[in-house]
PQR file with spaces between the fields and no chain letter, atoms N, CA, C, O and H, PARSE charges and radii, in Angstrom:
ATOM       1  N    UNK     1      29.239  -15.577  -18.079 -0.4000 1.5000
ATOM       2  CA   UNK     1      28.236  -14.643  -17.633 -0.0000 2.0000
ATOM       3  C    UNK     1      28.354  -14.479  -16.138  0.5500 1.7000
ATOM       4  O    UNK     1      28.695  -15.426  -15.430 -0.5500 1.4000
ATOM       5  N    UNK     2      28.083  -13.314  -15.662 -0.4000 1.5000
ATOM       6  CA   UNK     2      28.116  -13.034  -14.233 -0.0000 2.0000
ATOM       7  C    UNK     2      26.883  -13.571  -13.523  0.5500 1.7000
ATOM       8  O    UNK     2      26.062  -14.273  -14.114 -0.5500 1.4000
ATOM       9  H    UNK     2      27.806  -12.544  -16.238  0.4000 1.0000
ATOM      10  N    UNK     3      26.773  -13.236  -12.274 -0.4000 1.5000
ATOM      11  CA   UNK     3      25.651  -13.713  -11.477 -0.0000 2.0000
ATOM      12  C    UNK     3      24.345  -13.043  -11.846  0.5500 1.7000
ATOM      13  O    UNK     3      24.313  -11.880  -12.250 -0.5500 1.4000
ATOM      14  H    UNK     3      27.440  -12.666  -11.794  0.4000 1.0000
ATOM      15  N    UNK     4      23.279  -13.791  -11.700 -0.4000 1.5000
ATOM      16  CA   UNK     4      21.951  -13.252  -11.945 -0.0000 2.0000
ATOM      17  C    UNK     4      21.380  -12.626  -10.681  0.5500 1.7000
ATOM      18  O    UNK     4      21.821  -12.911   -9.568 -0.5500 1.4000
ATOM      19  H    UNK     4      23.305  -14.736  -11.372  0.4000 1.0000
ATOM      20  N    UNK     5      20.398  -11.774  -10.880 -0.4000 1.5000
ATOM      21  CA   UNK     5      19.705  -11.125   -9.771 -0.0000 2.0000
ATOM      22  C    UNK     5      18.231  -11.485   -9.844  0.5500 1.7000
ATOM      23  O    UNK     5      17.765  -11.944  -10.887 -0.5500 1.4000
ATOM      24  H    UNK     5      20.039  -11.542  -11.784  0.4000 1.0000
ATOM      25  N    UNK     6      17.491  -11.290   -8.773 -0.4000 1.5000
ATOM      26  CA   UNK     6      16.062  -11.609   -8.806 -0.0000 2.0000
ATOM      27  C    UNK     6      15.378  -10.985  -10.019  0.5500 1.7000
ATOM      28  O    UNK     6      15.539   -9.800  -10.312 -0.5500 1.4000
ATOM      29  H    UNK     6      17.870  -10.917   -7.926  0.4000 1.0000
ATOM      30  N    UNK     7      14.612  -11.818  -10.711 -0.4000 1.5000
ATOM      31  CA   UNK     7      13.881  -11.363  -11.884 -0.0000 2.0000
ATOM      32  C    UNK     7      14.635  -11.493  -13.191  0.5500 1.7000
ATOM      33  O    UNK     7      14.048  -11.284  -14.252 -0.5500 1.4000
ATOM      34  H    UNK     7      14.480  -12.780  -10.474  0.4000 1.0000
ATOM      35  N    UNK     8      15.920  -11.831  -13.153 -0.4000 1.5000
ATOM      36  CA   UNK     8      16.696  -11.971  -14.385 -0.0000 2.0000
ATOM      37  C    UNK     8      16.224  -13.181  -15.185  0.5500 1.7000
ATOM      38  O    UNK     8      15.746  -14.166  -14.622 -0.5500 1.4000
ATOM      39  H    UNK     8      16.397  -12.001  -12.291  0.4000 1.0000
ATOM      40  N    UNK     9      16.365  -13.091  -16.487 -0.4000 1.5000
ATOM      41  CA   UNK     9      16.125  -14.184  -17.421 -0.0000 2.0000
ATOM      42  C    UNK     9      17.447  -14.467  -18.095  0.5500 1.7000
ATOM      43  O    UNK     9      18.076  -13.562  -18.643 -0.5500 1.4000
ATOM      44  H    UNK     9      16.753  -12.290  -16.944  0.4000 1.0000
ATOM      45  N    UNK    10      17.870  -15.708  -18.058 -0.4000 1.5000
ATOM      46  CA   UNK    10      19.140  -16.087  -18.682 -0.0000 2.0000
ATOM      47  C    UNK    10      18.847  -17.143  -19.733  0.5500 1.7000
ATOM      48  O    UNK    10      18.269  -18.185  -19.427 -0.5500 1.4000
ATOM      49  H    UNK    10      17.359  -16.443  -17.613  0.4000 1.0000
ATOM      50  N    UNK    11      19.240  -16.879  -20.956 -0.4000 1.5000
ATOM      51  CA   UNK    11      19.023  -17.793  -22.076 -0.0000 2.0000
ATOM      52  C    UNK    11      20.299  -18.562  -22.347  0.5500 1.7000
ATOM      53  O    UNK    11      21.369  -17.972  -22.497 -0.5500 1.4000
ATOM      54  H    UNK    11      19.710  -16.032  -21.205  0.4000 1.0000
ATOM      55  N    UNK    12      20.186  -19.887  -22.412 -0.4000 1.5000
ATOM      56  CA   UNK    12      21.311  -20.748  -22.784 -0.0000 2.0000
ATOM      57  C    UNK    12      20.929  -21.391  -24.114  0.5500 1.7000
ATOM      58  O    UNK    12      19.960  -22.149  -24.163 -0.5500 1.4000
ATOM      59  H    UNK    12      19.317  -20.366  -22.290  0.4000 1.0000
ATOM      60  N    UNK    13      21.658  -21.111  -25.191 -0.4000 1.5000
ATOM      61  CA   UNK    13      21.312  -21.711  -26.479 -0.0000 2.0000
ATOM      62  C    UNK    13      21.562  -23.218  -26.471  0.5500 1.7000
ATOM      63  O    UNK    13      22.341  -23.722  -25.662 -0.5500 1.4000
ATOM      64  H    UNK    13      22.445  -20.494  -25.151  0.4000 1.0000
ATOM      65  N    UNK    14      20.903  -23.920  -27.369 -0.4000 1.5000
ATOM      66  CA   UNK    14      21.083  -25.368  -27.478 -0.0000 2.0000
ATOM      67  C    UNK    14      22.563  -25.702  -27.582  0.5500 1.7000
ATOM      68  O    UNK    14      23.292  -25.122  -28.387 -0.5500 1.4000
ATOM      69  H    UNK    14      20.271  -23.510  -28.026  0.4000 1.0000
ATOM      70  N    UNK    15      22.992  -26.647  -26.754 -0.4000 1.5000
ATOM      71  CA   UNK    15      24.393  -27.063  -26.746 -0.0000 2.0000
ATOM      72  C    UNK    15      25.298  -26.146  -25.956  0.5500 1.7000
ATOM      73  O    UNK    15      26.500  -26.396  -25.858 -0.5500 1.4000
ATOM      74  H    UNK    15      22.399  -27.118  -26.100  0.4000 1.0000
ATOM      75  N    UNK    16      24.741  -25.084  -25.391 -0.4000 1.5000
ATOM      76  CA   UNK    16      25.550  -24.137  -24.623 -0.0000 2.0000
ATOM      77  C    UNK    16      26.026  -24.737  -23.306  0.5500 1.7000
ATOM      78  O    UNK    16      25.251  -25.364  -22.585 -0.5500 1.4000
ATOM      79  H    UNK    16      23.765  -24.881  -25.471  0.4000 1.0000
ATOM      80  N    UNK    17      27.277  -24.545  -23.003 -0.4000 1.5000
ATOM      81  CA   UNK    17      27.832  -25.017  -21.738 -0.0000 2.0000
ATOM      82  C    UNK    17      27.494  -23.987  -20.675  0.5500 1.7000
ATOM      83  O    UNK    17      27.736  -22.795  -20.859 -0.5500 1.4000
ATOM      84  H    UNK    17      27.907  -24.035  -23.589  0.4000 1.0000
ATOM      85  N    UNK    18      26.939  -24.443  -19.574 -0.4000 1.5000
ATOM      86  CA   UNK    18      26.516  -23.529  -18.529 -0.0000 2.0000
ATOM      87  C    UNK    18      26.583  -24.221  -17.169  0.5500 1.7000
ATOM      88  O    UNK    18      26.668  -25.445  -17.075 -0.5500 1.4000
ATOM      89  H    UNK    18      26.742  -25.412  -19.424  0.4000 1.0000
ATOM      90  N    UNK    19      26.543  -23.423  -16.150 -0.4000 1.5000
ATOM      91  CA   UNK    19      26.536  -23.934  -14.777 -0.0000 2.0000
ATOM      92  C    UNK    19      25.844  -22.885  -13.916  0.5500 1.7000
ATOM      93  O    UNK    19      25.714  -21.726  -14.310 -0.5500 1.4000
ATOM      94  H    UNK    19      26.474  -22.428  -16.226  0.4000 1.0000
ATOM      95  N    UNK    20      25.404  -23.306  -12.743 -0.4000 1.5000
ATOM      96  CA   UNK    20      24.783  -22.368  -11.829 -0.0000 2.0000
ATOM      97  C    UNK    20      25.027  -22.830  -10.400  0.5500 1.7000
ATOM      98  O    UNK    20      25.271  -24.008  -10.143 -0.5500 1.4000
ATOM      99  H    UNK    20      25.509  -24.248  -12.423  0.4000 1.0000
ATOM     100  N    UNK    21      24.957  -21.892   -9.492 -0.4000 1.5000
ATOM     101  CA   UNK    21      25.124  -22.191   -8.077 -0.0000 2.0000
ATOM     102  C    UNK    21      24.753  -20.976   -7.257  0.5500 1.7000
ATOM     103  O    UNK    21      24.642  -19.869   -7.784 -0.5500 1.4000
ATOM     104  H    UNK    21      24.759  -20.934   -9.701  0.4000 1.0000
ATOM     105  N    UNK    22      24.564  -21.181   -5.983 -0.4000 1.5000
ATOM     106  CA   UNK    22      24.224  -20.101   -5.065 -0.0000 2.0000
ATOM     107  C    UNK    22      25.460  -19.777   -4.241  0.5500 1.7000
ATOM     108  O    UNK    22      25.866  -20.572   -3.393 -0.5500 1.4000
ATOM     109  H    UNK    22      24.654  -22.080   -5.555  0.4000 1.0000
ATOM     110  N    UNK    23      26.059  -18.623   -4.480 -0.4000 1.5000
ATOM     111  CA   UNK    23      27.272  -18.230   -3.761 -0.0000 2.0000
ATOM     112  C    UNK    23      26.973  -17.360   -2.553  0.5500 1.7000
ATOM     113  O    UNK    23      27.893  -16.883   -1.889 -0.5500 1.4000
ATOM     114  H    UNK    23      25.730  -17.978   -5.169  0.4000 1.0000
ATOM     115  N    UNK    24      25.695  -17.148   -2.261 -0.4000 1.5000
ATOM     116  CA   UNK    24      25.328  -16.320   -1.116 -0.0000 2.0000
ATOM     117  C    UNK    24      25.061  -17.200    0.106  0.5500 1.7000
ATOM     118  O    UNK    24      25.035  -18.427    0.012 -0.5500 1.4000
ATOM     119  H    UNK    24      24.947  -17.535   -2.800  0.4000 1.0000
ATOM     120  N    UNK    25      24.865  -16.555    1.240 -0.4000 1.5000
ATOM     121  CA   UNK    25      24.499  -17.279    2.454 -0.0000 2.0000
ATOM     122  C    UNK    25      22.993  -17.485    2.550  0.5500 1.7000
ATOM     123  O    UNK    25      22.524  -18.223    3.416 -0.5500 1.4000
ATOM     124  H    UNK    25      24.885  -15.558    1.316  0.4000 1.0000
ATOM     125  N    UNK    26      22.231  -16.842    1.670 -0.4000 1.5000
ATOM     126  CA   UNK    26      20.782  -16.921    1.709 -0.0000 2.0000
ATOM     127  C    UNK    26      20.246  -18.031    0.820  0.5500 1.7000
ATOM     128  O    UNK    26      20.962  -18.606    0.000 -0.5500 1.4000
ATOM     129  H    UNK    26      22.612  -16.242    0.966  0.4000 1.0000
ATOM     130  N    UNK    27      18.965  -18.313    1.008 -0.4000 1.5000
ATOM     131  CA   UNK    27      18.295  -19.303    0.171 -0.0000 2.0000
ATOM     132  C    UNK    27      18.138  -18.758   -1.244  0.5500 1.7000
ATOM     133  O    UNK    27      18.084  -17.545   -1.448 -0.5500 1.4000
ATOM     134  H    UNK    27      18.383  -17.846    1.674  0.4000 1.0000
ATOM     135  N    UNK    28      18.067  -19.646   -2.201 -0.4000 1.5000
ATOM     136  CA   UNK    28      17.873  -19.253   -3.593 -0.0000 2.0000
ATOM     137  C    UNK    28      16.868  -20.188   -4.242  0.5500 1.7000
ATOM     138  O    UNK    28      16.738  -21.346   -3.846 -0.5500 1.4000
ATOM     139  H    UNK    28      18.111  -20.631   -2.035  0.4000 1.0000
ATOM     140  N    UNK    29      16.169  -19.688   -5.224 -0.4000 1.5000
ATOM     141  CA   UNK    29      15.232  -20.487   -6.003 -0.0000 2.0000
ATOM     142  C    UNK    29      15.348  -20.049   -7.447  0.5500 1.7000
ATOM     143  O    UNK    29      15.684  -18.900   -7.737 -0.5500 1.4000
ATOM     144  H    UNK    29      16.275  -18.747   -5.546  0.4000 1.0000
ATOM     145  N    UNK    30      15.066  -20.979   -8.356 -0.4000 1.5000
ATOM     146  CA   UNK    30      15.070  -20.624   -9.762 -0.0000 2.0000
ATOM     147  C    UNK    30      14.094  -21.518  -10.499  0.5500 1.7000
ATOM     148  O    UNK    30      13.789  -22.627  -10.061 -0.5500 1.4000
ATOM     149  H    UNK    30      14.794  -21.912   -8.121  0.4000 1.0000
ATOM     150  N    UNK    31      13.618  -21.026  -11.606 -0.4000 1.5000
ATOM     151  CA   UNK    31      12.724  -21.756  -12.481 -0.0000 2.0000
ATOM     152  C    UNK    31      13.528  -22.107  -13.718  0.5500 1.7000
ATOM     153  O    UNK    31      14.135  -21.237  -14.343 -0.5500 1.4000
ATOM     154  H    UNK    31      13.866  -20.125  -11.961  0.4000 1.0000
ATOM     155  N    UNK    32      13.530  -23.385  -14.068 -0.4000 1.5000
ATOM     156  CA   UNK    32      14.234  -23.840  -15.263 -0.0000 2.0000
ATOM     157  C    UNK    32      13.182  -24.232  -16.284  0.5500 1.7000
ATOM     158  O    UNK    32      12.272  -25.004  -15.983 -0.5500 1.4000
ATOM     159  H    UNK    32      13.037  -24.092  -13.560  0.4000 1.0000
ATOM     160  N    UNK    33      13.309  -23.701  -17.488 -0.4000 1.5000
ATOM     161  CA   UNK    33      12.369  -23.988  -18.558 -0.0000 2.0000
ATOM     162  C    UNK    33      13.128  -24.585  -19.724  0.5500 1.7000
ATOM     163  O    UNK    33      14.046  -23.963  -20.258 -0.5500 1.4000
ATOM     164  H    UNK    33      14.049  -23.074  -17.732  0.4000 1.0000
ATOM     165  N    UNK    34      12.750  -25.787  -20.121 -0.4000 1.5000
ATOM     166  CA   UNK    34      13.346  -26.437  -21.278 -0.0000 2.0000
ATOM     167  C    UNK    34      12.363  -26.337  -22.433  0.5500 1.7000
ATOM     168  O    UNK    34      11.247  -26.848  -22.341 -0.5500 1.4000
ATOM     169  H    UNK    34      12.004  -26.293  -19.687  0.4000 1.0000
ATOM     170  N    UNK    35      12.762  -25.689  -23.514 -0.4000 1.5000
ATOM     171  CA   UNK    35      11.885  -25.543  -24.664 -0.0000 2.0000
ATOM     172  C    UNK    35      12.688  -25.759  -25.939  0.5500 1.7000
ATOM     173  O    UNK    35      13.594  -24.970  -26.207 -0.5500 1.4000
ATOM     174  H    UNK    35      13.668  -25.274  -23.589  0.4000 1.0000
ATOM     175  N    UNK    36      12.412  -26.768  -26.729 -0.4000 1.5000
ATOM     176  CA   UNK    36      11.364  -27.750  -26.473 -0.0000 2.0000
ATOM     177  C    UNK    36      11.714  -28.619  -25.261  0.5500 1.7000
ATOM     178  O    UNK    36      12.876  -28.751  -24.878 -0.5500 1.4000
ATOM     179  H    UNK    36      11.676  -27.409  -26.512  0.4000 1.0000
ATOM     180  N    UNK    37      10.699  -29.188  -24.690 -0.4000 1.5000
ATOM     181  CA   UNK    37      10.861  -29.948  -23.458 -0.0000 2.0000
ATOM     182  C    UNK    37      11.786  -31.150  -23.600  0.5500 1.7000
ATOM     183  O    UNK    37      11.802  -31.827  -24.628 -0.5500 1.4000
ATOM     184  H    UNK    37       9.754  -29.081  -25.001  0.4000 1.0000
ATOM     185  N    UNK    38      12.538  -31.393  -22.565 -0.4000 1.5000
ATOM     186  CA   UNK    38      13.421  -32.552  -22.466 -0.0000 2.0000
ATOM     187  C    UNK    38      13.108  -33.215  -21.132  0.5500 1.7000
ATOM     188  O    UNK    38      12.869  -32.528  -20.139 -0.5500 1.4000
ATOM     189  H    UNK    38      12.525  -30.843  -21.729  0.4000 1.0000
ATOM     190  N    UNK    39      13.107  -34.522  -21.100 -0.4000 1.5000
ATOM     191  CA   UNK    39      12.789  -35.247  -19.867 -0.0000 2.0000
ATOM     192  C    UNK    39      13.939  -35.103  -18.865  0.5500 1.7000
ATOM     193  O    UNK    39      14.875  -35.902  -18.880 -0.5500 1.4000
ATOM     194  H    UNK    39      13.301  -35.080  -21.906  0.4000 1.0000
ATOM     195  N    UNK    40      13.874  -34.095  -18.000 -0.4000 1.5000
ATOM     196  CA   UNK    40      14.923  -33.862  -17.001 -0.0000 2.0000
ATOM     197  C    UNK    40      14.379  -33.940  -15.574  0.5500 1.7000
ATOM     198  O    UNK    40      15.138  -33.810  -14.613 -0.5500 1.4000
ATOM     199  H    UNK    40      13.113  -33.446  -17.988  0.4000 1.0000
ATOM     200  N    UNK    41      13.078  -34.149  -15.431 -0.4000 1.5000
ATOM     201  CA   UNK    41      12.473  -34.119  -14.111 -0.0000 2.0000
ATOM     202  C    UNK    41      13.100  -35.123  -13.157  0.5500 1.7000
ATOM     203  O    UNK    41      13.371  -34.792  -12.003 -0.5500 1.4000
ATOM     204  H    UNK    41      12.461  -34.255  -16.211  0.4000 1.0000
ATOM     205  N    UNK    42      13.333  -36.339  -13.620 -0.4000 1.5000
ATOM     206  CA   UNK    42      13.842  -37.385  -12.731 -0.0000 2.0000
ATOM     207  C    UNK    42      15.220  -37.021  -12.178  0.5500 1.7000
ATOM     208  O    UNK    42      15.518  -37.327  -11.024 -0.5500 1.4000
ATOM     209  H    UNK    42      13.113  -36.608  -14.558  0.4000 1.0000
ATOM     210  N    UNK    43      16.050  -36.382  -12.973 -0.4000 1.5000
ATOM     211  CA   UNK    43      17.372  -35.953  -12.500 -0.0000 2.0000
ATOM     212  C    UNK    43      17.224  -35.029  -11.293  0.5500 1.7000
ATOM     213  O    UNK    43      17.866  -35.235  -10.263 -0.5500 1.4000
ATOM     214  H    UNK    43      15.808  -36.134  -13.911  0.4000 1.0000
ATOM     215  N    UNK    44      16.377  -34.016  -11.425 -0.4000 1.5000
ATOM     216  CA   UNK    44      16.201  -33.063  -10.337 -0.0000 2.0000
ATOM     217  C    UNK    44      15.481  -33.691   -9.141  0.5500 1.7000
ATOM     218  O    UNK    44      15.752  -33.331   -7.996 -0.5500 1.4000
ATOM     219  H    UNK    44      15.855  -33.849  -12.261  0.4000 1.0000
ATOM     220  N    UNK    45      14.575  -34.620   -9.401 -0.4000 1.5000
ATOM     221  CA   UNK    45      13.925  -35.340   -8.299 -0.0000 2.0000
ATOM     222  C    UNK    45      14.941  -36.148   -7.510  0.5500 1.7000
ATOM     223  O    UNK    45      14.906  -36.167   -6.279 -0.5500 1.4000
ATOM     224  H    UNK    45      14.354  -34.912  -10.331  0.4000 1.0000
ATOM     225  N    UNK    46      15.848  -36.818   -8.216 -0.4000 1.5000
ATOM     226  CA   UNK    46      16.886  -37.590   -7.529 -0.0000 2.0000
ATOM     227  C    UNK    46      17.803  -36.691   -6.708  0.5500 1.7000
ATOM     228  O    UNK    46      18.172  -37.043   -5.588 -0.5500 1.4000
ATOM     229  H    UNK    46      15.877  -36.803   -9.216  0.4000 1.0000
ATOM     230  N    UNK    47      18.175  -35.528   -7.256 -0.4000 1.5000
ATOM     231  CA   UNK    47      19.011  -34.593   -6.495 -0.0000 2.0000
ATOM     232  C    UNK    47      18.289  -34.162   -5.217  0.5500 1.7000
ATOM     233  O    UNK    47      18.902  -34.090   -4.152 -0.5500 1.4000
ATOM     234  H    UNK    47      17.875  -35.242   -8.166  0.4000 1.0000
ATOM     235  N    UNK    48      16.999  -33.876   -5.320 -0.4000 1.5000
ATOM     236  CA   UNK    48      16.224  -33.478   -4.140 -0.0000 2.0000
ATOM     237  C    UNK    48      16.157  -34.616   -3.129  0.5500 1.7000
ATOM     238  O    UNK    48      16.299  -34.384   -1.928 -0.5500 1.4000
ATOM     239  H    UNK    48      16.501  -33.934   -6.185  0.4000 1.0000
ATOM     240  N    UNK    49      15.944  -35.835   -3.597 -0.4000 1.5000
ATOM     241  CA   UNK    49      15.884  -36.988   -2.704 -0.0000 2.0000
ATOM     242  C    UNK    49      17.204  -37.163   -1.951  0.5500 1.7000
ATOM     243  O    UNK    49      17.211  -37.429   -0.749 -0.5500 1.4000
ATOM     244  H    UNK    49      15.829  -36.023   -4.573  0.4000 1.0000
ATOM     245  N    UNK    50      18.302  -37.015   -2.658 -0.4000 1.5000
ATOM     246  CA   UNK    50      19.629  -37.147   -2.033 -0.0000 2.0000
ATOM     247  C    UNK    50      19.813  -36.053   -0.986  0.5500 1.7000
ATOM     248  O    UNK    50      20.225  -36.326    0.141 -0.5500 1.4000
ATOM     249  H    UNK    50      18.296  -36.799   -3.635  0.4000 1.0000
ATOM     250  N    UNK    51      19.506  -34.812   -1.365 -0.4000 1.5000
ATOM     251  CA   UNK    51      19.664  -33.695   -0.437 -0.0000 2.0000
ATOM     252  C    UNK    51      18.772  -33.819    0.782  0.5500 1.7000
ATOM     253  O    UNK    51      19.215  -33.569    1.904 -0.5500 1.4000
ATOM     254  H    UNK    51      19.171  -34.590   -2.281  0.4000 1.0000
ATOM     255  N    UNK    52      17.523  -34.200    0.577 -0.4000 1.5000
ATOM     256  CA   UNK    52      16.582  -34.313    1.688 -0.0000 2.0000
ATOM     257  C    UNK    52      16.904  -35.460    2.626  0.5500 1.7000
ATOM     258  O    UNK    52      16.585  -35.405    3.814 -0.5500 1.4000
ATOM     259  H    UNK    52      17.163  -34.403   -0.333  0.4000 1.0000
ATOM     260  N    UNK    53      17.532  -36.494    2.100 -0.4000 1.5000
ATOM     261  CA   UNK    53      17.849  -37.657    2.927 -0.0000 2.0000
ATOM     262  C    UNK    53      19.108  -37.443    3.760  0.5500 1.7000
ATOM     263  O    UNK    53      19.329  -38.149    4.744 -0.5500 1.4000
ATOM     264  H    UNK    53      17.791  -36.539    1.135  0.4000 1.0000
ATOM     265  N    UNK    54      19.935  -36.470    3.369 -0.4000 1.5000
ATOM     266  CA   UNK    54      21.208  -36.262    4.050 -0.0000 2.0000
ATOM     267  C    UNK    54      22.276  -37.245    3.595  0.5500 1.7000
ATOM     268  O    UNK    54      23.379  -37.275    4.141 -0.5500 1.4000
ATOM     269  H    UNK    54      19.755  -35.897    2.570  0.4000 1.0000
ATOM     270  N    UNK    55      21.945  -38.036    2.606 -0.4000 1.5000
ATOM     271  CA   UNK    55      22.878  -39.043    2.073 -0.0000 2.0000
ATOM     272  C    UNK    55      24.034  -38.351    1.359  0.5500 1.7000
ATOM     273  O    UNK    55      23.845  -37.320    0.714 -0.5500 1.4000
ATOM     274  H    UNK    55      21.049  -38.011    2.163  0.4000 1.0000
ATOM     275  N    UNK    56      25.218  -38.915    1.476 -0.4000 1.5000
ATOM     276  CA   UNK    56      26.404  -38.400    0.796 -0.0000 2.0000
ATOM     277  C    UNK    56      26.863  -39.444   -0.213  0.5500 1.7000
ATOM     278  O    UNK    56      27.217  -40.563    0.158 -0.5500 1.4000
ATOM     279  H    UNK    56      25.372  -39.752    2.000  0.4000 1.0000
ATOM     280  N    UNK    57      26.854  -39.077   -1.479 -0.4000 1.5000
ATOM     281  CA   UNK    57      27.267  -40.000   -2.532 -0.0000 2.0000
ATOM     282  C    UNK    57      28.782  -40.046   -2.659  0.5500 1.7000
ATOM     283  O    UNK    57      29.472  -39.051   -2.437 -0.5500 1.4000
ATOM     284  H    UNK    57      26.567  -38.168   -1.781  0.4000 1.0000
ATOM     285  N    UNK    58      29.277  -41.205   -3.017 -0.4000 1.5000
ATOM     286  CA   UNK    58      30.699  -41.354   -3.322 -0.0000 2.0000
ATOM     287  C    UNK    58      30.948  -40.746   -4.705  0.5500 1.7000
ATOM     288  O    UNK    58      29.999  -40.555   -5.466 -0.5500 1.4000
ATOM     289  H    UNK    58      28.716  -42.013   -3.197  0.4000 1.0000
ATOM     290  N    UNK    59      32.190  -40.441   -5.042 -0.4000 1.5000
ATOM     291  CA   UNK    59      32.471  -39.950   -6.403 -0.0000 2.0000
ATOM     292  C    UNK    59      31.962  -40.910   -7.479  0.5500 1.7000
ATOM     293  O    UNK    59      31.483  -40.470   -8.524 -0.5500 1.4000
ATOM     294  H    UNK    59      32.961  -40.596   -4.424  0.4000 1.0000
ATOM     295  N    UNK    60      32.062  -42.194   -7.234 -0.4000 1.5000
ATOM     296  CA   UNK    60      31.583  -43.180   -8.200 -0.0000 2.0000
ATOM     297  C    UNK    60      30.063  -43.118   -8.351  0.5500 1.7000
ATOM     298  O    UNK    60      29.544  -43.247   -9.460 -0.5500 1.4000
ATOM     299  H    UNK    60      32.451  -42.551   -6.385  0.4000 1.0000
ATOM     300  N    UNK    61      29.348  -42.923   -7.241 -0.4000 1.5000
ATOM     301  CA   UNK    61      27.892  -42.815   -7.302 -0.0000 2.0000
ATOM     302  C    UNK    61      27.469  -41.551   -8.045  0.5500 1.7000
ATOM     303  O    UNK    61      26.507  -41.582   -8.812 -0.5500 1.4000
ATOM     304  H    UNK    61      29.769  -42.818   -6.340  0.4000 1.0000
ATOM     305  N    UNK    62      28.184  -40.426   -7.827 -0.4000 1.5000
ATOM     306  CA   UNK    62      27.889  -39.202   -8.572 -0.0000 2.0000
ATOM     307  C    UNK    62      28.109  -39.421  -10.061  0.5500 1.7000
ATOM     308  O    UNK    62      27.292  -39.004  -10.882 -0.5500 1.4000
ATOM     309  H    UNK    62      28.966  -40.401   -7.204  0.4000 1.0000
ATOM     310  N    UNK    63      29.212  -40.075  -10.409 -0.4000 1.5000
ATOM     311  CA   UNK    63      29.520  -40.337  -11.815 -0.0000 2.0000
ATOM     312  C    UNK    63      28.416  -41.160  -12.459  0.5500 1.7000
ATOM     313  O    UNK    63      28.017  -40.885  -13.591 -0.5500 1.4000
ATOM     314  H    UNK    63      29.876  -40.413   -9.742  0.4000 1.0000
ATOM     315  N    UNK    64      27.919  -42.167  -11.750 -0.4000 1.5000
ATOM     316  CA   UNK    64      26.856  -43.021  -12.278 -0.0000 2.0000
ATOM     317  C    UNK    64      25.554  -42.232  -12.436  0.5500 1.7000
ATOM     318  O    UNK    64      24.852  -42.379  -13.436 -0.5500 1.4000
ATOM     319  H    UNK    64      28.244  -42.391  -10.831  0.4000 1.0000
ATOM     320  N    UNK    65      25.240  -41.403  -11.454 -0.4000 1.5000
ATOM     321  CA   UNK    65      24.027  -40.583  -11.522 -0.0000 2.0000
ATOM     322  C    UNK    65      24.093  -39.635  -12.711  0.5500 1.7000
ATOM     323  O    UNK    65      23.130  -39.520  -13.470 -0.5500 1.4000
ATOM     324  H    UNK    65      25.810  -41.284  -10.641  0.4000 1.0000
ATOM     325  N    UNK    66      25.227  -38.954  -12.879 -0.4000 1.5000
ATOM     326  CA   UNK    66      25.388  -38.029  -14.001 -0.0000 2.0000
ATOM     327  C    UNK    66      25.272  -38.760  -15.340  0.5500 1.7000
ATOM     328  O    UNK    66      24.601  -38.284  -16.255 -0.5500 1.4000
ATOM     329  H    UNK    66      26.009  -39.048  -12.263  0.4000 1.0000
ATOM     330  N    UNK    67      25.923  -39.911  -15.449 -0.4000 1.5000
ATOM     331  CA   UNK    67      25.883  -40.670  -16.705 -0.0000 2.0000
ATOM     332  C    UNK    67      24.464  -41.121  -17.023  0.5500 1.7000
ATOM     333  O    UNK    67      24.048  -41.091  -18.181 -0.5500 1.4000
ATOM     334  H    UNK    67      26.468  -40.298  -14.705  0.4000 1.0000
ATOM     335  N    UNK    68      23.728  -41.534  -16.015 -0.4000 1.5000
ATOM     336  CA   UNK    68      22.359  -42.011  -16.201 -0.0000 2.0000
ATOM     337  C    UNK    68      21.439  -40.900  -16.719  0.5500 1.7000
ATOM     338  O    UNK    68      20.463  -41.172  -17.419 -0.5500 1.4000
ATOM     339  H    UNK    68      24.066  -41.559  -15.074  0.4000 1.0000
ATOM     340  N    UNK    69      21.756  -39.657  -16.374 -0.4000 1.5000
ATOM     341  CA   UNK    69      20.895  -38.534  -16.752 -0.0000 2.0000
ATOM     342  C    UNK    69      21.521  -37.634  -17.807  0.5500 1.7000
ATOM     343  O    UNK    69      21.054  -36.516  -18.023 -0.5500 1.4000
ATOM     344  H    UNK    69      22.548  -39.437  -15.806  0.4000 1.0000
ATOM     345  N    UNK    70      22.571  -38.108  -18.466 -0.4000 1.5000
ATOM     346  CA   UNK    70      23.211  -37.329  -19.531 -0.0000 2.0000
ATOM     347  C    UNK    70      23.626  -35.955  -19.036  0.5500 1.7000
ATOM     348  O    UNK    70      23.417  -34.943  -19.705 -0.5500 1.4000
ATOM     349  H    UNK    70      22.950  -39.017  -18.291  0.4000 1.0000
ATOM     350  N    UNK    71      24.218  -35.942  -17.850 -0.4000 1.5000
ATOM     351  CA   UNK    71      24.641  -34.704  -17.179 -0.0000 2.0000
ATOM     352  C    UNK    71      26.170  -34.647  -17.206  0.5500 1.7000
ATOM     353  O    UNK    71      26.833  -35.643  -16.914 -0.5500 1.4000
ATOM     354  H    UNK    71      24.387  -36.765  -17.307  0.4000 1.0000
ATOM     355  N    UNK    72      26.716  -33.518  -17.546 -0.4000 1.5000
ATOM     356  CA   UNK    72      28.165  -33.337  -17.591 -0.0000 2.0000
ATOM     357  C    UNK    72      28.536  -32.171  -16.695  0.5500 1.7000
ATOM     358  O    UNK    72      28.062  -31.054  -16.902 -0.5500 1.4000
ATOM     359  H    UNK    72      26.178  -32.710  -17.783  0.4000 1.0000
ATOM     360  N    UNK    73      29.372  -32.416  -15.711 -0.4000 1.5000
ATOM     361  CA   UNK    73      29.761  -31.364  -14.792 -0.0000 2.0000
ATOM     362  C    UNK    73      30.921  -30.573  -15.366  0.5500 1.7000
ATOM     363  O    UNK    73      31.867  -31.142  -15.910 -0.5500 1.4000
ATOM     364  H    UNK    73      29.757  -33.323  -15.543  0.4000 1.0000
ATOM     365  N    UNK    74      30.837  -29.242  -15.239 -0.4000 1.5000
ATOM     366  CA   UNK    74      31.903  -28.364  -15.745 -0.0000 2.0000
ATOM     367  C    UNK    74      32.555  -27.640  -14.602  0.5500 1.7000
ATOM     368  O    UNK    74      33.477  -26.852  -14.816 -0.5500 1.4000
ATOM     369  H    UNK    74      30.068  -28.780  -14.797  0.4000 1.0000
């Protein structure tokens, strides 16, 4: 799928492989809705903590973080 624009809704079916990122120079925000709900809050909280602290994780630390949160990078 191509890039989304403000106001777009993108549906990812269960088990669908997907990724997202901001390729612009501007700030971006998005709302993620899991239905039915899945406990993913801690994963995103940890990402925010890492980003806000300025900490840089090693590849091994990223691998451990992803494994702990059942996250698979594509």
